[in-house]
C-alpha positions in Angstrom: -14.1 45.9 -95.1 -13.9 48.9 -97.1 -12.2 48.3 -100.6 -10.3 51.6 -100.1 -8.6 50.6 -96.8 -4.9 49.8 -97.0 -3.0 46.4 -97.1 -1.5 47.2 -93.7 -5.1 48.1 -91.8 -6.5 44.7 -93.9 -3.8 42.7 -92.1 -4.1 44.2 -88.7 -8.0 43.9 -88.9 -7.9 40.4 -89.8 -5.7 39.7 -87.2 -7.6 41.6 -84.8 -10.9 39.6 -86.1 -9.5 36.4 -85.7 -7.8 37.1 -82.3 -11.0 38.8 -81.1 -12.7 35.6 -82.4 -10.5 33.3 -80.5 -10.7 35.2 -77.4 -14.3 35.2 -77.3 -14.5 31.4 -77.8 -11.5 31.2 -74.6 -13.8 33.8 -72.6 -16.8 31.0 -73.0 -14.6 28.2 -72.4 -13.0 29.6 -69.1 -16.0 31.3 -68.0 -18.1 27.8 -68.3 -14.8 25.7 -66.5 -14.4 28.5 -63.6 -18.1 28.5 -63.0 -18.0 24.7 -62.6 -14.7 24.6 -61.0 -16.6 27.2 -58.3 -19.7 25.3 -58.1 -18.1 22.0 -56.9 -15.7 23.7 -54.7 -18.3 25.3 -53.1 -20.7 22.1 -53.7 -18.3 20.3 -51.1 -18.3 22.5 -48.5 -22.2 22.9 -48.5 -22.3 19.1 -48.5 -20.2 19.1 -45.9 -22.5 21.3 -44.0 -25.8 19.7 -44.9 -24.2 16.2 -43.7 -22.7 17.8 -40.4 -26.4 18.7 -39.6 -27.9 15.6 -40.6 -25.2 13.5 -38.1 -27.3 15.7 -35.0 -31.0 14.8 -36.0 -32.0 12.8 -33.2 -35.9 11.7 -31.4 -36.1 13.0 -28.1 -37.8 11.0 -25.2 -41.1 12.4 -25.9 -41.3 11.4 -29.5 -40.1 14.6 -31.1 -37.5 15.1 -33.7 -34.5 17.4 -32.5 -31.5 19.1 -34.0 -28.3 20.3 -32.6 -26.9 23.0 -35.6 -23.4 22.7 -35.3 -21.7 26.0 -35.3 -18.8 25.1 -37.2 -21.1 23.9 -40.4 -22.2 27.6 -40.5 -18.9 28.8 -39.9 -17.1 27.2 -42.4 -20.2 28.1 -45.0 -19.3 31.8 -43.8 -15.7 32.3 -44.7 -16.5 33.8 -48.2 -18.3 37.0 -46.1 -20.6 36.9 -49.1 -23.0 34.4 -49.1 -26.8 34.2 -47.3 -27.2 31.1 -45.7 -30.4 29.0 -45.3 -31.4 25.6 -43.7 -34.9 23.5 -43.1 -34.8 19.9 -41.6 -38.3 18.4 -42.3 -39.9 15.6 -40.7 -41.2 12.7 -42.1 -44.7 13.7 -43.0 -43.5 17.1 -43.9 -43.6 19.0 -41.4 -41.0 21.7 -40.6 -38.7 21.2 -37.2 -36.6 23.9 -37.3 -35.4 26.1 -40.3 -37.4 28.3 -42.9 -40.6 26.6 -44.3 -39.8 28.5 -47.3 -36.6 26.7 -48.3 -36.5 24.1 -51.2 -40.5 23.9 -51.8 -39.7 23.2 -55.4 -37.6 19.7 -54.4 -39.2 16.6 -54.1 -39.7 14.6 -50.4 -36.4 12.6 -49.7 -36.6 9.1 -50.6 -32.9 8.1 -49.7 -29.6 9.2 -48.3 -27.7 10.2 -51.9 -27.0 14.2 -51.7 -29.0 16.4 -53.9 -27.5 19.4 -55.6 -29.8 22.1 -57.3 -30.4 25.3 -58.4 -33.4 26.8 -56.6 -34.6 30.2 -55.9 -35.4 31.7 -52.0 -37.2 35.0 -51.7 -36.5 36.0 -54.9 -32.4 35.5 -54.9 -31.4 32.7 -56.7 -29.8 29.9 -54.4 -27.4 26.6 -54.5 -29.2 23.6 -52.7 -27.7 20.7 -51.2 -30.2 18.1 -49.6 -29.7 15.2 -47.8 -31.6 12.5 -45.8 -31.5 10.2 -42.7 -34.0 7.3 -42.1 -35.6 7.3 -38.4 -37.7 4.7 -37.0 -40.6 5.7 -35.4 -41.1 5.6 -31.8 -43.2 7.0 -29.2 -46.2 7.0 -31.8 -43.8 9.4 -33.8 -44.0 7.7 -37.8 -40.8 6.5 -39.0 -39.0 7.8 -42.5 -36.8 9.9 -44.3 -35.8 13.1 -42.3 -34.6 16.1 -44.7 -32.1 18.1 -44.1 -31.9 21.0 -46.5 -29.2 23.4 -46.6 -29.2 26.5 -49.2 -26.7 29.5 -49.9 -26.9 32.4 -52.6 -24.2 32.5 -54.9 -22.5 35.6 -54.6 -19.4 33.8 -53.7 -19.2 31.3 -56.3 -20.0 34.2 -58.9 -17.1 36.0 -57.1 -14.7 33.0 -57.6 -15.8 32.0 -60.9 -15.2 36.1 -61.9 -11.4 35.1 -60.7 -10.7 31.9 -62.3 -12.2 33.5 -65.4 -10.0 36.4 -65.1 -7.0 34.3 -63.7 -7.2 32.4 -67.1 -8.3 34.9 -69.6 -5.9 37.5 -68.6 -2.7 35.9 -69.6 -4.2 34.8 -72.8 -5.5 38.6 -73.2 -1.8 39.7 -72.6 -0.1 37.0 -74.8 -2.7 37.9 -77.7 -2.3 42.0 -77.1 1.4 41.1 -77.3 1.3 39.5 -80.3 -1.1 41.8 -82.2 1.7 44.1 -81.5 4.3 42.2 -83.0 2.3 41.9 -86.0 1.3 45.4 -85.9 5.2 46.1 -85.8 6.3 43.9 -88.6 3.5 44.9 -90.8 4.6 48.3 -90.3 8.6 47.6 -90.4 7.9 45.7 -93.9 5.9 48.6 -95.5 8.7 51.2 -94.4 10.4 51.4 -98.4 6.9 51.7 -99.8 6.5 54.9 -97.3 9.8 56.0 -98.4 8.5 55.9 -101.8 5.3 58.0 -100.5 7.2 60.6 -98.7 9.9 61.3 -101.8 6.8 61.8 -103.9 4.7 64.1 -101.5 8.1 65.8 -101.2 8.1 66.3 -104.6 7.5 69.8 -106.7 4.1 69.4 -108.4 5.9 70.0 -111.7 8.2 67.1 -111.1 7.8 64.3 -113.1 11.0 62.5 -113.0 11.0 58.8 -112.1 11.3 57.2 -108.7 15.0 56.1 -107.6 16.2 54.4 -104.6 15.5 50.8 -103.4 12.1 49.3 -103.3 11.0 46.1 -102.1 10.6 43.2 -104.9 7.0 42.9 -104.6 6.6 47.0 -105.2 9.5 47.1 -108.2 6.8 46.5 -111.0 4.4 49.3 -109.1 7.1 51.9 -109.4 8.4 50.8 -112.7 4.7 51.2 -113.7 4.2 55.0 -112.2 7.9 55.6 -113.8 6.6 55.0 -117.2 3.3 57.2 -116.0 5.2 59.9 -115.2 7.1 59.7 -118.4 4.2 59.8 -120.5 2.8 62.4 -118.3 5.5 64.8 -118.4 5.8 64.3 -122.1 1.9 65.5 -122.5 2.4 68.1 -120.1 5.4 69.5 -122.0 2.9 69.1 -125.4 0.4 70.8 -123.9 2.8 73.5 -122.8 4.0 74.1 -125.9 0.4 74.1 -127.7 -0.7 76.8 -125.3 2.4 78.9 -125.9 1.8 78.6 -129.7 -1.7 79.0 -129.2 -1.2 82.1 -127.6 1.1 83.5 -130.0 -0.6 82.6 -132.9 -4.3 84.0 -131.8 -2.6 86.9 -129.9 -0.8 88.3 -133.0 -3.8 88.0 -135.6 -6.6 89.1 -133.3 -4.0 92.1 -132.2 -3.7 93.0 -136.4 -7.5 92.3 -137.3 -8.5 94.6 -134.6 -6.2 97.4 -135.4 -7.2 97.3 -139.3 -10.8 97.3 -137.9 -10.2 100.4 -136.2 -8.5 102.3 -138.9 -11.2 100.9 -141.2 -13.8 102.5 -139.3 -12.2 105.6 -138.9 -11.5 105.6 -142.7 -14.8 104.4 -143.9 -17.8 106.6 -144.7 -20.7 106.7 -142.7 -23.2 103.9 -143.9 -23.7 100.2 -143.9 -20.5 99.5 -145.0 -19.0 101.2 -141.9 -21.6 99.6 -139.7 -20.2 96.0 -141.1 -16.7 97.4 -140.1 -17.5 98.5 -136.7 -19.3 95.3 -136.2 -15.9 93.3 -137.2 -14.0 95.2 -134.8 -16.8 94.9 -132.1 -16.0 90.9 -132.6 -12.2 91.1 -133.1 -12.1 92.9 -129.6 -14.8 90.2 -127.7 -12.7 87.5 -129.6 -9.1 88.7 -128.4 -11.1 89.0 -124.7 -12.2 85.6 -125.0 -8.8 84.4 -126.0 -6.8 86.3 -122.9 -9.7 84.8 -120.6 -9.3 81.3 -121.8 -5.3 81.4 -122.1 -5.7 83.0 -118.6 -7.9 79.9 -117.6 -5.8 77.3 -118.7 -2.7 79.3 -117.1 -5.1 79.8 -113.8 -5.5 75.7 -113.9 -2.5 74.8 -115.3 -1.1 76.4 -111.9 -3.5 75.4 -109.2 -2.4 71.9 -110.1 1.1 71.4 -110.1 2.4 74.5 -108.1 2.6 74.1 -104.4 0.8 77.3 -102.3 3.3 80.0 -100.6 2.4 82.4 -97.9 1.7 85.9 -100.2 1.0 89.4 -99.2 -2.3 89.4 -100.0 -2.1 93.5 -99.5 0.8 94.1 -102.1 -0.8 91.7 -104.3 -4.2 93.6 -104.2 -2.0 96.6 -104.4 -0.2 95.3 -107.8 -3.3 94.5 -109.5 -4.8 97.9 -108.8 -1.6 99.5 -110.1 -1.3 97.5 -113.4 -5.1 98.2 -114.5 -4.6 101.9 -114.0 -1.3 101.9 -115.8 -2.7 100.3 -118.7 -5.9 103.1 -119.3 -6.2 106.3 -117.6 -9.7 106.3 -118.1 -10.2 103.0 -115.5 -7.4 104.6 -112.8 -10.2 107.4 -112.7 -12.8 104.9 -111.8 -11.0 102.9 -109.2 -10.7 103.8 -105.5 -9.0 101.5 -102.9 -8.7 101.5 -99.6 -5.8 98.7 -98.0 -4.6 98.7 -94.9 -0.4 99.6 -94.4 0.3 96.2 -92.5 1.1 92.6 -94.1 -1.4 90.2 -94.5 -0.2 86.6 -95.0 -2.4 84.5 -97.4 -1.7 81.1 -98.2 -2.1 80.7 -101.9 -0.3 80.8 -105.7 0.7 84.1 -106.3 0.0 83.9 -110.3 -3.7 82.6 -109.6 -4.8 84.7 -107.0 -3.3 87.7 -108.9 -5.6 86.8 -111.9 -8.6 86.3 -109.2 -8.1 89.8 -108.3 -7.9 90.9 -111.8 -10.8 89.7 -113.2 -13.2 90.8 -109.7 -11.8 94.2 -110.7 -12.3 94.2 -114.2 -15.7 92.3 -114.4 -16.8 95.4 -112.2 -15.3 98.0 -114.3 -17.3 96.2 -117.6 -20.7 95.9 -115.8 -20.4 99.1 -114.8 -19.8 103.1 -115.8 -19.7 104.7 -112.2 -16.5 104.2 -109.3 -15.4 100.7 -108.3 -14.2 100.8 -104.5 -11.8 98.1 -103.8 -10.9 97.6 -99.8 -9.5 95.0 -97.8 -11.3 93.7 -94.3 -9.1 92.2 -91.7 -10.3 89.2 -89.3 -8.4 87.3 -86.7 -8.1 84.3 -89.0 -9.5 85.2 -92.4 -9.1 88.7 -94.9 -12.1 90.0 -96.8 -11.6 91.3 -100.4 -14.2 93.7 -101.1 -15.1 95.0 -104.6 -18.3 97.3 -104.6 -19.7 98.8 -108.2 -22.8 100.7 -109.3 -23.6 98.5 -112.2 -27.0 96.6 -112.6 -26.1 93.9 -110.5 -26.9 90.5 -110.8 -30.2 88.7 -110.0 -30.8 86.5 -107.0 -31.6 83.3 -109.1 -28.5 83.9 -111.1 -25.8 84.1 -108.1 -25.0 80.7 -108.0 -24.7 80.3 -111.7 -22.9 83.2 -112.6 -19.5 80.6 -111.2 -19.9 78.2 -114.2 -17.8 78.4 -117.0 -19.5 80.8 -120.3 -22.8 82.0 -117.9 -23.2 85.5 -117.7 -25.7 87.7 -115.6 -26.7 89.6 -118.6 -26.7 87.4 -121.9 -26.8 90.2 -124.3 -24.0 92.2 -121.9 -20.2 92.2 -122.2 -18.1 89.6 -121.1 -16.9 86.1 -122.0 -18.6 84.6 -118.9 -14.9 82.9 -117.7 -13.8 85.6 -115.2 -16.3 84.8 -112.5 -15.2 80.8 -112.9 -11.9 81.5 -112.8 -12.4 83.5 -109.8 -14.0 80.4 -108.1 -11.6 78.3 -109.1 -9.1 80.3 -107.3 -11.1 80.6 -104.0 -12.0 77.2 -103.8 -8.0 76.0 -104.4 -7.3 78.6 -101.8 -10.0 77.1 -99.0 -11.8 80.5 -99.3 -15.5 81.9 -100.1 -16.9 84.2 -102.0 -20.6 86.0 -101.7 -22.7 88.3 -104.0 -24.9 90.8 -102.2 -26.9 93.9 -103.5 -25.5 97.3 -102.7 -27.5 99.9 -100.6 -28.3 102.5 -103.5 -27.6 100.0 -106.4 -25.0 98.0 -107.4 -23.3 94.9 -106.5 -20.9 93.7 -103.6 -18.5 90.8 -104.1 -16.7 89.9 -101.0 -13.8 87.1 -101.4 -12.9 85.6 -98.2 -9.6 84.2 -97.8 -8.0 82.5 -94.5 -5.1 84.2 -93.1 -1.9 81.9 -92.4 -0.8 83.3 -88.7 2.9 84.4 -88.5 4.9 82.0 -85.6 4.2 84.8 -83.0 0.7 84.9 -83.9 0.1 81.1 -83.5 2.1 81.5 -80.0 0.1 84.1 -78.7 -3.6 82.3 -79.8 -2.1 79.1 -78.3 -1.4 80.8 -75.2 -4.9 82.8 -74.9 -6.3 79.3 -75.4 -4.6 77.4 -72.6 -4.3 80.4 -70.4 -7.7 79.8 -69.0 -7.5 76.4 -68.5 -4.2 76.4 -66.9 -5.0 78.9 -65.0 -8.2 77.7 -64.6 -6.7 74.6 -62.9 -4.7 76.2 -61.0 -7.4 78.7 -59.2 -9.9 75.7 -59.1 -10.5 74.5 -55.9 -10.3 71.0 -55.1 -13.6 69.7 -54.7 -14.5 68.9 -51.2 -17.6 67.0 -49.7 -20.0 69.1 -48.3 -23.7 67.7 -46.7 -26.1 70.2 -45.7 -28.2 69.9 -42.4 -30.4 66.7 -43.0 -32.3 64.5 -40.4 -32.2 61.0 -40.2 -33.2 58.6 -37.8 -31.1 56.5 -35.9 -32.7 53.1 -33.6 -30.8 51.1 -31.3 -31.1 49.4 -27.6 -28.6 51.5 -26.2 -29.1 54.1 -23.6 -29.1 57.7 -25.1 -26.8 59.0 -23.3 -24.1 56.4 -24.4 -24.5 57.3 -27.8 -24.3 61.1 -27.1 -20.7 61.1 -28.3 -21.3 59.1 -31.8 -24.5 61.6 -32.2 -22.2 64.8 -31.4 -20.0 63.8 -34.0 -22.7 63.1 -37.0 -24.3 66.7 -36.1 -20.5 68.2 -36.7 -20.6 66.4 -40.1 -23.7 68.0 -41.3 -26.2 65.3 -40.3 -29.0 65.7 -37.7 -30.2 62.3 -36.2 -33.1 61.4 -34.1 -32.4 58.9 -32.2 -35.0 56.4 -31.0 -34.7 53.6 -28.1 -36.1 50.1 -28.8 -35.1 46.5 -28.1 -33.6 44.2 -30.8 -36.6 42.3 -31.0 -38.8 45.2 -31.8 -36.2 47.0 -33.6 -36.0 43.4 -35.8 -39.8 43.6 -35.9 -40.3 47.0 -37.3 -37.6 46.1 -39.9 -38.9 42.8 -40.8 -43.0 44.4 -41.1 -41.8 47.2 -42.8 -43.4 49.4 -40.4 -43.2 53.1 -40.8 -41.2 55.4 -40.4 -38.3 53.4 -41.0 -35.3 53.8 -39.7 -32.2 55.1 -41.7 -29.9 53.3 -39.5 -29.7 50.7 -37.0 -27.2 50.8 -34.7 -26.8 47.2 -32.4 -24.4 45.7 -29.8 -25.7 42.6 -30.5 -24.2 41.5 -33.6 -26.0 38.3 -34.3 -29.6 40.2 -34.7 -27.9 42.3 -37.4 -26.8 39.3 -39.4 -29.8 37.7 -39.1 -31.7 41.0 -40.8 -29.1 41.2 -43.7 -29.4 37.6 -44.1 -32.9 37.3 -44.9 -32.8 40.4 -47.2 -33.5 43.3 -44.9 -30.0 45.1 -45.4 -29.6 47.6 -47.9 -27.9 45.9 -51.0 -25.4 48.0 -52.0 -23.3 50.2 -49.6 -24.2 53.7 -50.9 -20.2 55.0 -50.2 -17.2 54.6 -52.1 -14.9 53.3 -49.2 -16.5 52.4 -46.1 -14.0 54.1 -43.5 -10.3 54.7 -44.0 -9.0 51.8 -41.8 -9.7 47.9 -42.7 -13.6 47.4 -41.6 -14.8 44.3 -40.4 -18.1 43.4 -42.4 -20.3 40.9 -43.5 -21.6 41.5 -47.3 -20.6 45.1 -47.2 -23.9 45.4 -45.2 -23.3 44.6 -41.5 -20.5 47.1 -40.3 -18.7 46.6 -37.0 -18.5 50.2 -35.6 -17.1 49.4 -32.4 -16.1 46.3 -30.0 -17.3 46.4 -26.5 -15.6 44.0 -23.7 -17.4 41.8 -21.5 -16.2 42.4 -17.9 -17.1 41.1 -14.2 -17.8 44.1 -11.5 -17.4 43.7 -7.7 -17.8 45.8 -4.7 -14.7 46.2 -3.4 -15.5 46.5 0.2 -17.2 42.9 0.2 -14.0 41.1 -1.2 -9.9 41.3 0.2 -7.7 42.1 -2.6 -7.0 38.5 -2.6 -10.4 37.1 -3.1 -11.3 39.2 -6.3 -11.0 36.7 -9.5 -8.9 37.9 -12.3 -10.3 34.8 -14.3 -13.5 32.3 -15.3 -12.0 29.6 -13.1 -11.0 31.7 -10.2 -15.1 33.3 -10.5 -15.9 29.1 -10.6 -13.6 28.6 -7.6 -14.7 31.4 -5.3 -18.6 30.8 -5.7 -17.9 27.1 -5.2 -15.9 27.8 -2.4 -18.3 30.2 -0.6 -21.7 29.1 -1.8 -23.1 30.0 1.5 -21.6 33.3 2.2 -22.1 34.4 -1.6 -26.1 32.9 -1.7 -28.0 35.6 -3.1 -25.1 37.9 -3.3 -24.5 37.2 -7.2 -26.1 38.6 -10.1 -26.4 37.6 -13.6 -28.4 39.0 -16.4 -31.4 36.9 -17.9 -30.1 35.8 -21.3 -34.0 34.7 -21.9 -34.5 38.4 -22.2 -31.6 40.4 -23.0 -30.3 39.5 -26.6 -26.7 40.9 -25.8 -26.2 38.5 -22.7 -27.7 35.8 -24.7 -25.2 36.3 -27.7 -21.8 36.6 -24.9 -23.3 33.5 -23.4 -23.4 31.7 -26.3 -20.3 33.3 -27.8 -18.5 31.9 -24.4 -19.9 28.7 -24.4 -17.9 28.2 -27.5 -14.8 29.6 -26.7 -14.2 28.4 -23.1 -14.9 24.8 -21.6 -15.5 26.5 -18.2 -18.8 27.8 -19.5 -21.3 24.9 -17.8 -18.8 25.1 -14.8 -19.2 29.0 -14.1 -23.1 28.8 -15.1 -23.3 25.9 -12.3 -21.5 27.7 -9.3 -23.9 30.7 -10.0 -26.9 28.3 -9.3 -24.9 26.7 -6.3 -24.5 30.1 -5.0 -28.7 31.1 -5.8 -27.5 34.0 -8.1 -29.8 36.6 -8.6 -31.4 37.1 -12.2 -32.0 40.6 -13.4 -33.7 41.9 -16.9 -30.8 43.8 -17.7 -27.4 44.9 -17.3 -28.5 48.1 -16.0 -31.1 46.7 -13.2 -28.5 44.4 -11.8 -25.7 47.4 -11.3 -27.8 49.5 -9.8 -28.7 46.3 -7.1 -25.0 46.3 -6.9 -24.6 49.9 -6.0 -27.5 49.6 -3.4 -25.6 46.8 -1.9 -28.2 43.9 -2.6 -25.2 41.8 -4.6 -21.3 41.8 -4.4 -20.3 40.6 -7.8 -21.8 40.9 -11.4 -21.0 38.5 -14.5 -20.7 39.4 -18.2 -21.1 43.0 -17.9 -20.5 45.6 -21.1 -17.8 47.3 -20.4 -19.6 50.6 -21.6 -22.4 50.1 -18.8 -20.3 48.8 -16.1 -17.9 52.4 -16.1 -21.0 54.5 -15.9 -21.8 52.8 -12.2 -18.2 52.6 -11.5 -17.3 56.4 -11.8 -20.4 57.3 -10.0 -19.5 54.7 -6.9 -15.7 54.4 -6.2 -16.6 51.1 -4.4 -17.5 49.1 -7.7 -14.6 47.8 -9.2 -14.3 47.0 -12.7 -12.3 43.5 -13.7 -11.2 42.6 -16.9 -10.9 38.8 -17.3 -7.2 37.4 -17.5 -8.1 34.8 -19.7 -9.4 36.3 -22.4 -12.1 39.5 -22.7 -14.9 38.3 -25.0 -16.1 41.5 -27.1 -19.0 42.0 -29.2 -18.7 44.6 -32.3 -21.6 47.1 -32.3 -23.0 47.2 -35.8 -24.3 49.5 -38.1 -27.0 48.3 -40.5 -29.2 50.3 -43.0 -32.2 48.6 -43.5 -33.6 48.1 -47.0 -36.9 50.1 -46.4 -34.5 53.2 -45.3 -35.9 56.6 -46.6 -32.3 58.1 -47.0 -29.7 55.3 -47.6 -27.2 58.0 -49.0 -27.3 60.0 -45.6 -27.2 56.7 -43.3 -24.1 55.9 -45.5 -22.5 59.2 -44.8 -23.5 58.8 -40.9 -21.4 54.9 -41.0 -18.5 56.8 -42.8 -18.5 59.5 -40.1 -18.2 56.6 -37.2 -15.7 54.3 -38.8 -13.7 57.4 -39.3 -10.7 58.7 -37.0 -13.0 61.1 -35.0 -15.7 58.4 -35.2 -13.8 55.9 -33.8 -12.2 58.2 -30.8 -15.7 59.0 -29.9 -16.8 55.3 -29.9 -13.6 54.1 -28.0 -13.8 56.8 -25.3 -17.6 55.7 -24.9 -16.8 52.0 -24.4 -13.3 52.2 -23.3 -10.0 53.7 -22.0 -7.8 50.8 -23.8 -8.2 48.1 -25.8 -7.5 44.5 -23.7 -4.7 42.7 -25.3 -6.6 39.3 -24.8 -9.3 40.5 -26.7 -11.2 38.0 -28.7 -13.7 39.5 -31.2 -17.0 38.1 -32.2 -16.2 37.9 -36.1 -19.5 38.8 -38.4 -20.8 35.9 -40.2 -23.7 33.7 -41.0 -22.1 31.4 -37.9 -24.0 33.8 -35.6 -27.3 32.6 -37.2 -26.8 29.1 -35.2 -27.8 30.3 -31.7 -30.6 32.1 -33.1 -32.1 28.6 -34.6 -35.5 28.5 -32.0 -34.7 24.7 -31.4 -30.9 25.5 -30.6 -31.9 28.1 -28.4 -34.4 26.7 -26.5 -32.2 23.8 -25.5 -29.5 26.1 -24.8 -31.9 28.2 -22.7 -33.0 25.4 -20.7 -29.5 24.0 -20.1 -28.5 27.3 -18.9 -31.7 28.0 -16.4 -31.5 24.5 -14.9 -27.5 25.1 -14.0 -28.3 29.0 -12.5 -31.5 28.1 -11.1 -30.6 24.7 -9.0 
């Protein structure tokens, strides 16, 4: 802390340091407790997920371990919308039953049923792992032992909760500390009000006012004020004595010197030529020099005294210079013949002491007259914020090496020339006190040019005009400056997706209107995932998938762009996961029928009605119902998996299709072509956008939105981590999420949103049915039912 700091500053700085130290301690404690609370909360959920998975482990008839990942386990873990989730089930011999073989490699094999919670890393990302083991006795040649269930999640949600808990704990403390600090500052400031009153009273005094300080002061400051009063009393006495001595010295020195000079002048005129006259002339010259020196000393004392005791005031510098010139000309007619002046008619205000400034001007002109025989030119040059007093002579000048020293006391440019060496010292003191500058330069043709620059005091009108001129460009610039708008030059990006290009036409047209030129490449979801996973080039800049589980899997494995490039993902509330996978639209799944194959009352409006229709008309509808092969078509597989979660009728409907010997097709388009050609009469779980294409082309093809619920899968957008232009891909997502993009996508998908729409939410729970073992079991069951 600086020794010159005020008492108030020291108190406030000490309080600030104390509060800062306490705040750091509280912050460290709150952060530690918040992190521990977040870990405890999430560890419970993570442990519950591991236990729920462990309860599904069984040994199949073939002697193989099997596990059925519960959907609810991942759904609970995915509520944060931030964490990536990984799992692994390892057999007693260490082989991986299902899941990621890279998870928990640093964990020792399980040797008991106790829950283990450890920190680890997975592909470079910090993860929290819950590990639990279940013992299974060997059978069918399978070795018995501990089956290890390992579930891990990244720490984003934990860190967010920890930050929130820390903020909730620290913010009230910061608010209280800030309020306390402000109150301390206010109290300290209020306590120093009497001292500030004393300070203002002293500052408002004239420099010559050395009277005692009066008024009420705090008890602690009374001794200081009394000491100041005593000091000012002594100083006043000393200054009064100094003034008396100065006045007496001026009277006592000037009178005898003037008499001596006059007598010497008379003696010179009356003495005959010879040595005596030479001595008298030297006496006269010394008397003249002593008179000049005495006058300069008295002038120097007067100027210094006024600069220290008198306040500056606005002075018309033109009138002051003219007065100084007139006095010199009136003193000697010969001088009047040598001085020429060029002064403006307008007033030029300068903040200075008028007496000291007049002495400064007189000394400059006299110095030029003494050291030159030719004319002396005096002029004033006005500038916007300053004025130059220029005095030019035709004397010998001053050597460059002496131009800084001549402003010292008793230093002369010519040691043998006339003068006392005090004139320029007086000038320099006045210039400095007036915040000006002075320069010495050689005059072309011989001589010296002295330029004294003093700052001008602007008049109120001039100050207002200057402020107006200064602010006008800013104000008018703010008014005329166009608001910055987003503009994007035409740029090309590659978009990849499994959707037919014709069904993406509206979205691509919208992107072209925003300045993006998009190349759309159609590929199956598995092909897209493989390309992104392997980093094959050229990598797509944006992926649009109607099956969200594949996009979530890519992001969960770290193949999504980690930070969304834009600041606002759309104007409306957007469904997303980890700010990497964005739902840009929802597409319902519908029933499609040929109207000429059924009566109006036969067309089913729900899943239960559909199952009854197939069960009661199995012979009539044999080979006349169509399904998409969910083992081939990823969208149909996702629809089937989500249907099985929501409807207890799912397996009954599948069995009913098997009873009717349903035809199985590879894609929805292939199935609807068969429907249009009359090979089948009904189709199940068809994306609405595909159904509309065929319904508009053939009036006999009718679309039914199920009355019980319409399952809707989100179309999702993902920026791959390997994208070359993630910024442009972010702009494309913004455009698709905006009002125009939503209108284009909704118009492409459906004319109206069903009221009974059940949307599939984005989250790691979608990974459950991508588990190889669960997928195999689900597909086996489905094929057994639909092909019976």
